[in-house]
N, C-alpha and C positions, 0 to 999 in steps of 0.2 A: 367820518360821519357821512361825507358826500357819497361815498361808495355804498354805504349801507342804506341810505335813504331811498334811492331809486329802486334798489332791490326789494325793499320792504313794500314799496308802493306797487311794484310789479306783482309781487306775491299776492297782495290784497286784491289787485285787479283780476288776477288769475283765479283766485278763490271765488270772487264774486261772479266771474264769468262761468266757472264750473257750476256754482250753485244755481245760476240762472239757467244754464244749459240742462242740468239734471232736472230742475223743476219743470222746464219746458217739455222735456221728454216724458216725464211722469204725467203731465197734464195732457199732452197730445195723445199718448198711448197708455192710459191707465190700466188697460186690460193686458198689455204686454209686459212681461217681467224681464228685466235686463239679465244677461247671462251671469250667473253667480259662480265665482271660482271657489270650489271646495278645497 
């Protein structure tokens, strides 16, 4: 359990960081669309 706990916490932190980063980019440049991989 000790090995899984820190991993889960890190994943949560990363997900939150990504969400904040994406939201920041969208808010900073609402007119610019990110490159979409087709």
